[in-house]
C-alpha positions as CSV (number, residue, x, y, z in Angstrom):
1,M,-7.6,-34.5,-1.7
2,A,-9.1,-31.2,-2.5
3,N,-12.7,-30.6,-2.0
4,L,-13.7,-29.8,-5.3
5,K,-17.8,-29.2,-4.2
6,T,-16.7,-26.5,-1.7
7,P,-17.7,-22.7,-2.8
8,R,-15.1,-20.1,-1.6
9,N,-15.9,-18.9,2.0
10,E,-16.6,-15.7,2.3
11,M,-15.0,-13.5,5.1
12,P,-16.5,-12.6,7.9
13,A,-17.4,-8.7,7.9
14,Q,-19.1,-5.9,10.2
15,E,-22.5,-4.5,8.1
16,P,-21.8,-1.7,6.2
17,D,-24.4,0.7,8.2
18,I,-22.1,0.4,11.4
19,R,-18.7,0.4,10.1
20,N,-19.2,3.5,7.9
21,K,-19.6,5.1,11.9
22,N,-16.2,3.4,12.9
23,F,-12.5,2.8,12.0
24,S,-12.4,-1.1,14.1
25,Q,-11.7,-3.9,10.4
26,V,-14.1,-4.1,8.5
27,E,-13.2,-8.0,7.7
28,L,-13.5,-9.5,10.7
29,G,-11.3,-12.3,9.4
30,Y,-11.5,-16.2,8.9
31,S,-12.3,-18.7,12.2
32,E,-10.0,-22.1,12.4
33,E,-13.0,-23.6,10.8
34,L,-13.6,-21.3,7.5
35,A,-10.1,-21.8,7.2
36,L,-9.5,-25.2,7.0
37,S,-12.3,-25.4,4.7
38,E,-10.8,-22.8,2.5
39,A,-7.6,-24.8,3.0
40,D,-9.3,-27.9,1.7
41,R,-10.4,-26.3,-1.9
42,C,-6.4,-26.1,-2.4
43,L,-5.1,-28.7,-5.5
44,G,-1.8,-28.5,-4.3
45,C,-0.8,-27.7,-8.0
46,K,2.9,-29.4,-8.9
47,N,3.5,-26.6,-11.6
48,Q,2.5,-23.9,-8.7
49,P,0.7,-21.1,-11.0
50,C,-0.1,-19.4,-8.1
51,V,3.2,-18.9,-7.1
52,D,4.3,-17.1,-10.1
53,G,1.9,-14.1,-9.8
54,C,3.2,-13.5,-6.0
55,P,5.8,-10.5,-6.9
56,V,7.6,-11.9,-3.6
57,Q,7.3,-15.7,-4.6
58,I,5.6,-17.1,-1.1
59,N,5.5,-20.7,-1.9
60,I,1.6,-20.6,-1.5
61,P,0.6,-24.1,-2.0
62,G,3.0,-25.4,0.6
63,F,1.6,-22.4,3.6
64,I,-1.5,-24.0,2.8
65,K,-0.9,-27.5,3.2
66,K,0.2,-26.2,6.8
67,I,-2.7,-25.1,7.3
68,S,-4.3,-28.5,6.1
69,E,-2.0,-30.1,8.5
70,K,-3.2,-27.4,11.4
71,D,0.8,-26.4,11.9
72,Y,0.0,-22.7,11.8
73,K,3.2,-22.0,12.8
74,G,5.0,-23.7,10.3
75,A,2.5,-21.8,8.0
76,Y,3.9,-19.2,8.9
77,E,7.3,-19.5,8.5
78,V,6.7,-20.7,4.8
79,I,5.3,-17.4,4.5
80,S,8.4,-16.2,6.4
81,E,11.0,-17.4,4.0
82,A,10.0,-14.7,1.0
83,S,8.0,-12.2,3.3
84,S,8.5,-10.2,6.0
85,L,4.7,-8.3,6.4
86,P,2.3,-11.4,5.8
87,A,-0.1,-9.9,8.1
88,V,0.3,-6.4,6.3
89,C,0.1,-8.6,2.7
90,G,-3.4,-10.5,3.7
91,R,-5.3,-7.5,3.9
92,V,-4.2,-5.2,1.4
93,C,-2.4,-6.8,-1.3
94,P,-4.6,-7.0,-4.7
95,Q,-4.4,-11.3,-4.7
96,E,-7.3,-10.9,-7.3
97,I,-4.8,-9.6,-10.5
98,Q,-1.9,-11.7,-8.6
99,C,-2.0,-14.8,-7.0
100,E,-5.8,-16.2,-7.2
101,K,-5.4,-14.9,-10.7
102,H,-3.5,-17.7,-12.0
103,C,-4.8,-20.5,-9.5
104,V,-6.1,-23.3,-11.1
105,R,-9.7,-23.5,-9.4
106,G,-10.5,-19.9,-10.9
107,I,-10.4,-21.4,-14.3
108,K,-13.9,-22.9,-13.3
109,S,-14.9,-21.7,-9.8
110,D,-13.8,-18.9,-7.6
111,P,-9.7,-18.8,-6.9
112,V,-8.5,-20.3,-3.3
113,A,-8.6,-17.3,-0.5
114,I,-4.9,-16.7,-0.8
115,G,-4.8,-13.7,0.9
116,R,-7.5,-14.4,2.9
117,L,-5.9,-17.7,4.2
118,E,-2.1,-15.7,4.7
119,R,-4.2,-13.4,6.9
120,F,-5.1,-16.2,9.1
121,V,-1.6,-17.2,9.4
122,A,-0.2,-14.0,10.4
123,D,-3.1,-13.1,12.8
124,R,-2.8,-16.6,14.6
125,Y,0.9,-16.5,14.9
126,Y,0.7,-13.2,16.6
127,S,-1.9,-14.5,19.1
128,D,-0.4,-17.8,19.7
129,S,3.4,-17.7,19.5
130,D,5.3,-17.8,22.3
131,S,8.6,-18.3,20.5
132,K,11.7,-15.8,20.0
133,I,12.6,-15.1,17.2
134,T,16.3,-15.9,16.4
135,R,19.0,-13.3,15.2
136,P,21.5,-14.4,12.5
137,A,25.1,-14.7,13.6
138,P,26.0,-10.9,12.2
139,N,28.4,-10.8,9.3
140,G,30.3,-7.6,10.0
141,H,28.7,-5.2,7.4
142,K,26.3,-2.2,7.5
143,V,23.6,-1.6,4.7
144,A,21.4,1.9,5.2
145,I,17.7,1.8,4.1
146,I,16.4,4.9,3.0
147,G,12.6,5.0,4.4
148,S,10.7,2.6,6.2
149,G,7.5,1.6,3.9
150,P,6.8,-1.9,2.3
151,A,10.2,-1.6,0.1
152,G,12.5,-0.6,2.4
153,L,11.4,-2.8,5.3
154,T,11.6,-5.5,3.2
155,C,15.2,-4.7,1.9
156,A,15.7,-4.3,5.4
157,G,14.6,-7.9,6.8
158,D,15.7,-10.0,4.1
159,L,19.7,-8.4,4.4
160,A,19.3,-9.1,8.0
161,R,18.8,-12.4,8.1
162,R,22.0,-12.8,6.0
163,G,23.5,-11.0,8.9
164,Y,23.7,-7.3,7.8
165,D,23.7,-4.8,10.1
166,A,21.0,-2.9,8.5
167,A,19.7,0.6,9.7
168,I,16.2,2.2,8.5
169,F,16.2,6.1,8.2
170,E,12.6,7.3,8.8
171,A,12.0,11.4,8.5
172,L,8.5,10.2,10.2
173,H,8.3,9.8,13.7
174,M,7.0,6.4,13.4
175,A,7.7,3.6,10.7
176,G,6.0,1.9,8.2
177,G,5.3,4.9,5.6
178,V,2.4,4.3,3.7
179,L,1.6,1.7,5.6
180,V,0.9,3.8,8.9
181,Y,0.4,7.4,6.7
182,G,-1.9,6.4,3.9
183,I,-3.6,3.4,4.3
184,P,-6.6,3.2,6.8
185,E,-7.5,1.7,10.0
186,F,-10.3,0.0,9.3
187,R,-8.7,-1.9,6.2
188,L,-5.5,-2.0,8.2
189,P,-4.6,-1.5,12.3
190,K,-1.8,0.0,13.3
191,E,-1.1,-2.6,15.4
192,I,-0.6,-5.0,12.9
193,V,1.9,-2.9,11.5
194,Q,3.6,-2.4,14.1
195,K,3.6,-5.9,15.3
196,E,5.7,-6.7,11.7
197,I,8.4,-4.1,12.5
198,D,8.7,-5.6,15.8
199,G,9.6,-8.9,14.5
200,L,12.3,-7.0,11.7
201,K,14.0,-5.2,15.0
202,A,13.9,-8.8,17.2
203,L,15.8,-9.6,13.2
204,G,18.4,-6.9,14.2
205,V,16.6,-4.1,12.2
206,K,17.9,-0.5,13.5
207,V,14.9,1.9,13.2
208,E,16.1,6.0,13.5
209,L,12.7,7.9,13.3
210,N,13.1,11.9,12.1
211,M,15.8,11.3,10.6
212,V,15.3,13.4,6.8
213,I,18.2,11.8,4.8
214,G,18.7,14.7,2.3
215,R,18.5,17.3,5.1
216,I,20.0,15.8,8.4
217,L,22.6,13.2,6.8
218,S,23.2,12.9,3.2
219,V,23.2,9.7,1.1
220,D,27.4,10.5,1.0
221,E,27.7,11.0,4.6
222,L,26.1,7.2,5.1
223,F,28.6,6.1,3.4
224,D,31.3,7.7,5.2
225,Q,29.5,6.4,8.4
226,G,30.7,2.7,7.0
227,F,27.3,1.8,5.5
228,E,28.4,-0.5,2.1
229,A,25.5,0.3,0.3
230,V,22.3,2.5,0.5
231,F,18.7,1.8,-0.6
232,I,16.2,4.2,-1.2
233,G,12.8,3.2,-0.5
234,T,11.4,7.0,0.0
235,G,8.3,6.4,-2.0
236,A,5.5,8.6,-3.9
237,G,4.6,11.1,-1.2
238,L,4.5,14.1,-3.4
239,P,1.0,15.1,-4.0
240,G,-0.6,15.9,-7.9
241,F,-3.2,18.6,-8.5
242,I,-5.1,18.9,-11.3
243,N,-4.6,23.0,-11.6
244,I,-8.0,24.5,-12.0
245,P,-9.2,27.5,-10.9
246,G,-10.5,27.3,-6.7
247,E,-7.7,24.3,-5.5
248,N,-6.4,27.0,-3.4
249,L,-9.3,27.7,-1.3
250,N,-10.1,26.4,2.1
251,G,-11.6,22.9,2.6
252,V,-9.1,21.3,-0.6
253,Y,-6.9,19.0,0.3
254,S,-4.7,16.4,-1.1
255,A,-5.4,12.9,-0.2
256,N,-2.2,13.1,1.2
257,E,-2.9,15.5,3.9
258,F,-6.1,14.1,4.7
259,L,-5.2,10.2,5.4
260,T,-2.1,11.5,6.9
261,R,-4.5,13.6,9.1
262,V,-6.2,11.0,9.5
263,N,-4.2,8.0,10.0
264,L,-0.8,8.3,11.3
265,M,-2.0,11.7,13.5
266,K,-4.9,9.7,14.1
267,A,-7.8,12.4,13.6
268,Y,-10.1,9.7,13.7
269,L,-10.0,9.7,17.7
270,E,-11.9,11.8,19.5
271,S,-9.2,12.3,22.2
272,S,-7.0,13.9,18.9
273,D,-6.4,17.2,18.7
274,T,-4.9,16.8,15.7
275,P,-6.8,19.9,13.7
276,I,-9.2,18.7,10.6
277,Q,-12.4,19.4,9.0
278,R,-15.4,17.0,9.9
279,P,-17.0,18.1,6.4
280,T,-20.6,17.2,5.3
281,R,-20.7,16.5,1.9
282,V,-17.3,15.7,0.1
283,A,-16.2,15.0,-3.3
284,V,-13.3,13.1,-3.6
285,V,-11.6,13.5,-7.1
286,G,-10.1,10.4,-8.5
287,G,-10.5,6.5,-9.0
288,G,-8.0,3.9,-7.4
289,N,-7.6,2.9,-3.5
290,V,-6.5,6.2,-2.4
291,A,-9.5,7.7,-3.7
292,M,-12.1,5.5,-2.2
293,D,-9.9,5.4,1.0
294,A,-10.4,8.9,1.5
295,A,-14.0,8.5,0.6
296,R,-14.7,6.5,3.4
297,C,-12.5,7.9,5.7
298,A,-14.7,10.9,5.3
299,K,-18.2,8.8,5.7
300,R,-16.5,7.6,9.1
301,L,-15.4,11.2,9.9
302,G,-19.7,12.4,9.5
303,A,-19.9,13.6,6.4
304,E,-23.6,12.8,4.7
305,E,-22.9,12.9,1.2
306,V,-19.6,11.3,0.1
307,Y,-19.5,11.5,-3.9
308,V,-16.3,10.4,-5.8
309,V,-15.8,12.5,-9.0
310,Y,-13.9,9.9,-11.8
311,R,-13.5,11.0,-15.3
312,R,-13.9,7.8,-16.5
313,S,-16.4,5.0,-16.3
314,E,-16.4,2.1,-13.7
315,H,-15.2,-0.5,-15.6
316,E,-12.1,2.2,-15.5
317,L,-11.7,2.3,-11.9
318,L,-8.3,1.6,-10.9
319,A,-8.8,0.5,-7.3
320,R,-9.7,-3.1,-6.1
321,H,-13.3,-4.5,-6.8
322,E,-13.4,-5.0,-3.4
323,E,-12.4,-1.4,-2.1
324,V,-15.4,0.1,-5.0
325,E,-18.0,-3.1,-3.9
326,H,-17.0,-2.0,0.3
327,A,-17.6,2.3,-0.9
328,K,-21.2,1.3,-2.5
329,E,-22.7,-0.5,0.6
330,E,-21.2,2.1,2.8
331,G,-22.9,4.8,1.2
332,I,-20.6,6.4,-0.8
333,L,-21.7,8.0,-4.1
334,F,-19.6,7.7,-7.6
335,K,-20.2,10.5,-10.0
336,L,-18.5,8.6,-12.8
337,L,-17.7,10.6,-16.4
338,S,-17.3,13.5,-14.4
339,N,-14.4,16.0,-14.8
340,P,-13.6,18.6,-12.2
341,T,-13.7,21.8,-14.2
342,E,-13.3,24.2,-11.3
343,I,-13.9,24.4,-8.0
344,L,-16.2,27.3,-6.1
345,G,-16.0,29.3,-3.3
346,D,-17.5,31.2,-0.9
347,E,-16.9,35.2,0.5
348,N,-14.6,33.3,3.2
349,M,-13.1,31.4,0.6
350,H,-14.2,28.1,1.3
351,V,-15.3,25.9,-0.8
352,R,-19.3,25.6,-1.5
353,G,-19.2,23.4,-4.3
354,I,-17.4,21.7,-7.7
355,T,-18.1,22.4,-11.4
356,C,-17.7,19.2,-13.8
357,S,-18.2,18.5,-17.2
358,R,-19.6,15.6,-18.2
359,M,-17.3,13.0,-20.1
360,E,-17.9,10.2,-22.5
361,L,-15.4,7.7,-23.9
362,G,-13.4,7.2,-27.3
363,E,-10.4,5.5,-28.1
364,P,-8.5,3.8,-25.6
365,D,-4.5,5.6,-24.7
366,A,-1.8,4.8,-24.0
367,S,-3.0,3.1,-20.4
368,G,-5.2,0.7,-22.7
369,R,-7.7,2.5,-21.1
370,R,-10.7,4.4,-22.9
371,R,-9.5,8.4,-23.0
372,P,-12.3,10.6,-22.2
373,T,-13.7,13.5,-23.9
374,V,-15.5,16.4,-22.9
375,I,-19.9,16.6,-23.9
376,P,-20.1,20.2,-24.9
377,G,-22.4,21.8,-23.0
378,S,-22.8,19.4,-19.9
379,E,-21.2,21.1,-16.9
380,L,-22.9,20.6,-13.5
381,T,-22.5,21.7,-10.0
382,I,-22.2,19.5,-6.7
383,D,-22.7,21.1,-3.7
384,V,-19.8,20.4,-1.2
385,D,-17.5,22.0,1.4
386,C,-14.9,20.0,0.9
387,V,-13.2,18.5,-1.8
388,I,-10.4,15.5,-1.1
389,I,-7.9,15.6,-4.8
390,A,-6.9,11.7,-5.2
391,I,-5.2,11.4,-8.8
392,G,-1.9,10.4,-7.8
393,T,1.2,11.1,-6.3
394,G,5.4,11.3,-7.3
395,P,8.2,11.0,-5.4
396,N,9.8,13.7,-3.4
397,P,13.0,15.5,-4.7
398,L,14.7,15.8,-1.8
399,I,17.0,12.7,-2.1
400,T,17.4,12.9,-5.5
401,S,18.2,16.3,-5.7
402,T,20.9,16.0,-3.0
403,T,22.9,13.2,-4.2
404,S,25.4,13.2,-7.1
405,G,25.2,10.5,-9.6
406,L,20.7,9.5,-9.9
407,E,20.2,9.6,-13.0
408,T,15.7,10.5,-13.0
409,E,12.8,10.1,-14.9
410,K,11.0,13.5,-16.2
411,W,9.0,12.6,-13.8
412,G,11.2,12.1,-11.2
413,G,11.4,8.4,-10.2
414,I,14.9,7.2,-9.9
415,V,16.2,5.2,-12.8
416,T,17.2,1.9,-11.6
417,D,18.2,-1.5,-14.0
418,T,15.8,-5.0,-12.6
419,D,17.2,-5.5,-9.9
420,G,17.3,-1.6,-8.5
421,L,20.9,-1.0,-9.2
422,T,20.6,2.9,-10.0
423,S,23.5,5.1,-11.6
424,R,25.4,5.2,-9.0
425,P,27.7,2.1,-7.4
426,G,26.4,1.0,-4.1
427,V,23.3,2.7,-4.4
428,Y,19.6,0.7,-5.0
429,A,16.6,1.8,-5.0
430,G,13.1,0.2,-5.3
431,G,9.0,0.7,-4.7
432,D,7.5,3.7,-5.6
433,A,10.2,5.8,-5.4
434,V,10.9,3.9,-9.4
435,T,7.8,3.0,-10.5
436,G,5.6,6.0,-9.2
437,S,2.4,5.1,-7.4
438,A,2.4,1.2,-7.0
439,T,1.4,-2.0,-4.4
440,V,2.3,-2.7,-1.5
441,I,3.4,-6.4,-2.5
442,L,5.2,-4.7,-6.0
443,A,7.0,-2.6,-3.6
444,M,8.0,-5.4,-1.5
445,G,9.3,-7.6,-4.4
446,A,11.6,-5.1,-5.3
447,G,12.6,-4.7,-2.3
448,K,13.6,-8.5,-2.0
449,A,15.2,-7.6,-5.3
450,A,17.6,-5.2,-4.2
451,A,18.3,-6.7,-1.2
452,K,20.0,-10.2,-2.9
453,A,21.4,-7.3,-5.5
454,I,23.2,-5.5,-2.6
455,D,24.3,-8.9,-0.5
456,E,26.1,-10.0,-4.0
457,Y,27.6,-6.6,-4.7
458,I,28.5,-6.2,-1.2
459,K,30.6,-10.1,-1.6
460,S,32.2,-9.9,-4.4
461,K,33.6,-6.4,-3.2
462,N,34.8,-8.2,-0.4
463,A,36.2,-11.2,-2.3
């Protein structure tokens, strides 16, 4: 019977003044004692509303019951029936607006910490398990997956479990997509990502690196090589800018470039030879998770002052509440209701400041958030030597520009139906390449739906 009196168990974490100087994990994970205590809070609801809130439909009460029974391997197996990346999702998914939002315990108290329990199970499995993954019997059919981010990895994993010869083609020198180039080590250690990828390889997934589809091979050539379907999961890696004077100055980064240098190219390590500015005063423009990641990385690289410049109020920030609170604890300063109008440079064309207009909020816009408007004569200048633009990204047009028959949105996203089928038969797509920048778990859900649709397509074609 669930313990209705026990409060939610907090996750142990590094102290803010220590962690803002290193790239080790901020949150340290549940101990077995804490995990058992938290699992004991689950009501085991028969109608399972938490499952409805999960984009990949994990049997949440099922895996939590296994934790209560101390069957941690069994808990991992329950999760793995629906998710290819449990250790990743346990760390970066916004559970507060998904599964935990629907938790019945959350009606009168705190919801069960589902994400923390998922992380515990995955970490425990990787530390304890010596069992080998059984590769399914091959069914003789090949599918190509373009991109090794969360959508591509999930699609490949689900297809491999069905017996397909699933081959991932990744443009970079390391698999993982945004999981390795975008999310910092202190939120998602790359060792964890690699373990998840190694598990998929054990299932039979092939990963070819440094393969830029659209240049080295085309989608047509993949079909010529015997692949019966293609899944496009290339993400949204094309950075957006705000088109104000000074964006070409030295010391201005897109968040994509900055985070790629820090994470994928490991500029945070003293031994790294990756060139990156180690600024003193930084302005990060934007209010999403990427902006928080960039700001917190800049702080860890030694910046004395880091500002998050955002044109709306804190209520409208798109970043997870947890990430905002962590940033504040670590000393990140928030310049809210401030909209950049110019980046100022010195005689050497290097950033020396950023000018902003003060804003006030009016009526809601199409996104449902109140529209910011300029307060006349309210400009302020912040002295900085580095500006990081984190206002969103779009899909890279390489695939769509080199593949005939693909319908796209005006902003570049690939048009698909609900199962991921594009306007071209046999070609599916999902994740940020379709939706624009979204969450890891939503991309995984798209990869999962596409894998099911691809399986049905190939079976019907060969019936």
